[in-house]
C-alpha positions as CSV (number, residue, x, y, z in Angstrom):
1,M,-24.7,-1.1,-38.5
2,K,-24.4,-4.8,-38.0
3,I,-21.4,-6.3,-36.4
4,I,-20.5,-9.9,-37.1
5,I,-18.0,-11.8,-34.9
6,T,-16.7,-15.3,-35.3
7,E,-17.3,-18.1,-32.9
8,E,-13.7,-17.9,-31.8
9,Q,-13.9,-14.2,-31.1
10,F,-17.1,-14.7,-29.1
11,N,-15.6,-17.5,-27.0
12,R,-12.5,-15.4,-26.3
13,F,-14.7,-12.5,-25.3
14,N,-16.9,-14.8,-23.2
15,R,-13.8,-16.2,-21.4
16,S,-12.2,-12.8,-20.9
17,S,-13.7,-12.2,-17.4
18,P,-12.6,-15.5,-15.8
19,A,-9.2,-15.3,-17.6
20,L,-8.7,-11.8,-16.3
21,Q,-9.8,-12.9,-12.8
22,N,-7.4,-15.8,-12.9
23,G,-4.6,-13.6,-14.1
24,I,-5.1,-11.2,-11.1
25,I,-5.3,-14.2,-8.7
26,K,-2.1,-15.6,-10.1
27,Y,-0.4,-12.2,-9.5
28,L,-1.7,-12.0,-5.9
29,N,-0.6,-15.6,-5.1
30,L,2.9,-14.8,-6.4
31,Y,2.9,-11.5,-4.5
32,V,2.1,-13.1,-1.0
33,E,4.4,-16.1,-1.8
34,G,7.3,-13.7,-1.3
35,G,5.9,-12.2,1.9
36,Q,5.6,-13.1,5.6
37,R,2.4,-13.6,7.5
38,K,2.2,-12.1,11.0
39,I,-0.7,-13.4,13.1
40,G,-2.1,-11.5,16.1
41,K,-3.6,-13.9,18.5
42,K,-6.9,-13.4,20.4
43,S,-5.1,-13.3,23.7
44,R,-3.2,-10.3,22.6
45,N,-6.0,-8.4,20.7
46,Y,-8.9,-8.3,23.1
47,G,-10.5,-11.4,21.7
48,N,-9.9,-10.5,18.0
49,L,-7.6,-11.9,15.4
50,I,-5.2,-10.0,13.1
51,E,-3.4,-11.1,10.0
52,D,-0.7,-8.8,8.5
53,W,1.3,-9.5,5.3
54,C,4.8,-8.1,5.1
55,V,6.2,-8.0,1.6
56,D,9.6,-6.4,0.8
57,G,9.8,-4.8,4.2
58,K,6.4,-3.2,3.9
59,E,3.1,-4.1,5.5
60,T,0.8,-4.1,2.5
61,I,-2.2,-6.4,3.4
62,S,-4.0,-6.5,6.7
63,A,-7.0,-8.5,7.8
64,R,-8.9,-7.9,11.0
65,Y,-11.4,-10.4,12.4
66,Y,-13.6,-9.0,15.1
67,F,-15.5,-11.2,17.6
68,D,-18.4,-10.3,19.9
69,D,-18.8,-12.4,23.0
70,G,-16.5,-15.1,21.5
71,K,-18.5,-15.3,18.2
72,F,-17.2,-14.0,14.9
73,D,-18.8,-10.6,14.1
74,K,-17.1,-9.1,11.0
75,G,-14.0,-9.0,8.9
76,Y,-12.1,-6.1,7.5
77,L,-9.4,-6.2,4.7
78,I,-7.1,-3.3,4.2
79,V,-4.9,-3.4,1.1
80,A,-2.1,-0.9,0.2
81,K,-3.3,1.4,-2.6
82,E,-0.2,0.8,-4.6
83,I,-1.1,-2.9,-5.0
84,V,-4.5,-2.0,-6.4
85,E,-2.9,0.6,-8.7
86,T,-0.2,-1.8,-9.9
87,I,-2.8,-4.5,-10.8
88,S,-5.1,-1.9,-12.3
89,N,-2.3,-0.6,-14.6
90,L,-1.0,-4.1,-15.4
91,F,-4.3,-5.4,-16.6
92,S,-5.8,-2.1,-17.8
93,I,-8.9,-2.4,-15.5
94,K,-10.7,-0.3,-13.0
95,S,-9.6,-0.2,-9.4
96,S,-13.1,-1.1,-8.2
97,Y,-12.9,-4.4,-10.1
98,V,-9.4,-5.1,-8.7
99,L,-10.8,-4.6,-5.2
100,H,-13.6,-6.9,-5.9
101,V,-11.2,-9.7,-7.1
102,I,-8.9,-9.1,-4.2
103,E,-11.8,-9.5,-1.7
104,E,-13.0,-12.7,-3.4
105,W,-9.4,-14.1,-3.6
106,Y,-8.7,-13.3,0.0
107,E,-12.0,-14.8,1.2
108,D,-11.7,-18.0,-0.9
109,I,-8.0,-18.7,-0.5
110,M,-6.3,-16.7,2.3
111,V,-9.1,-16.8,4.9
112,Q,-9.4,-20.6,4.6
113,K,-5.6,-21.0,5.2
114,F,-5.8,-18.6,8.1
115,E,-8.7,-20.6,9.7
116,Q,-6.5,-23.7,9.6
117,I,-3.6,-21.9,11.3
118,V,-5.7,-20.4,14.1
119,G,-8.2,-23.2,14.5
120,E,-11.3,-21.1,13.6
121,S,-14.1,-21.5,11.1
122,G,-16.8,-19.3,9.7
123,L,-14.5,-16.2,9.1
124,Y,-15.2,-14.0,6.1
125,I,-14.6,-10.5,4.9
126,N,-17.4,-7.9,5.2
127,F,-15.5,-4.7,4.2
128,I,-12.4,-3.9,2.0
129,D,-10.6,-0.6,1.9
130,T,-7.2,0.7,0.8
131,S,-4.5,2.4,2.8
132,E,-2.7,5.4,1.2
133,R,0.8,4.2,1.7
134,P,2.3,1.0,3.2
135,H,4.4,1.4,6.3
136,D,7.5,-0.6,7.4
137,C,6.7,-4.0,8.9
138,V,6.2,-4.1,12.6
139,P,8.4,-6.8,14.0
140,E,7.0,-9.6,16.0
141,P,7.2,-8.7,19.7
142,V,9.6,-10.8,21.6
143,K,9.9,-11.2,25.4
144,P,13.5,-10.3,26.4
145,E,15.5,-13.1,28.1
146,G,15.6,-12.6,31.8
147,I,12.9,-10.0,32.1
148,T,11.0,-10.2,35.4
149,D,7.3,-10.1,36.0
150,E,7.8,-6.8,37.8
151,E,9.6,-5.3,34.8
152,M,6.8,-6.4,32.4
153,I,4.2,-4.9,34.7
154,D,6.2,-1.6,34.9
155,F,6.4,-1.5,31.1
156,I,2.6,-2.0,30.8
157,V,1.9,0.8,33.3
158,K,4.4,3.1,31.6
159,N,2.9,2.7,28.2
160,T,-0.9,2.5,29.0
161,L,-3.4,4.2,31.2
162,Y,-3.5,1.3,33.6
163,S,-2.3,1.8,37.1
164,K,-0.1,-0.8,38.7
165,P,-2.9,-2.2,40.9
166,E,-5.2,-2.5,37.9
167,V,-2.6,-4.4,35.9
168,I,-2.0,-6.8,38.8
169,K,-5.7,-7.3,39.4
170,T,-6.3,-8.0,35.7
171,I,-3.6,-10.7,35.8
172,E,-4.7,-12.2,39.1
173,D,-8.4,-12.3,37.9
174,G,-7.2,-14.3,34.9
175,R,-8.5,-11.7,32.4
176,R,-5.1,-11.3,30.9
177,N,-1.9,-13.5,30.9
178,L,1.0,-11.3,31.9
179,E,3.3,-12.4,29.0
180,D,0.5,-11.9,26.4
181,F,-0.4,-8.5,28.0
182,Y,3.2,-7.4,27.9
183,L,3.8,-8.5,24.3
184,D,0.5,-6.8,23.3
185,I,1.7,-3.5,24.6
186,V,5.2,-4.0,23.1
187,N,3.5,-4.5,19.7
188,V,1.4,-1.3,20.2
189,V,4.5,0.7,21.2
190,N,6.4,-0.7,18.1
191,S,3.5,0.0,15.8
192,K,3.2,3.6,17.0
193,K,6.9,4.2,16.4
194,I,6.7,2.8,12.8
195,T,3.3,3.9,11.7
196,G,2.8,7.1,13.8
197,F,-0.6,6.0,15.1
């Protein structure tokens, strides 16, 4: 059987992939436009960078940029499964294609913006995965007004395996800034309360 298609039909078919990709990208841009970006600095994440997107009170997109001896090593992107399913159903396409487009979009658009914010270059995404369900957004840790150095050290000791002398030595050696160390542990404690891990 011979199938004949017109030039217009051929052109529409030929454009379908870029048009589809553009449609997904437009959806993603609008999605993050209504969200908030939370940035985890290197000083609070053992030399690594974190970028979390909070949309409608849920953390739905997370990027992790790992460094080895100060040099960028690899990037992970975790996307809430419900985003992938929503796009897949909206455009009637496979989840694997949605993930592919999300990874390209994030690397081409979002990573570049993130690099400008944190003053880095050469970041990229190596791996993408989905999380089963988004969790409530973890609030940005804030240092309480009037808290003393002693109280911050006590909080670190209470919520980690560090002893008090180890915390003091870490700060005195210049390996960690006390405020960053404290806020890092506050963030970990808040995350555990919200996410359960």
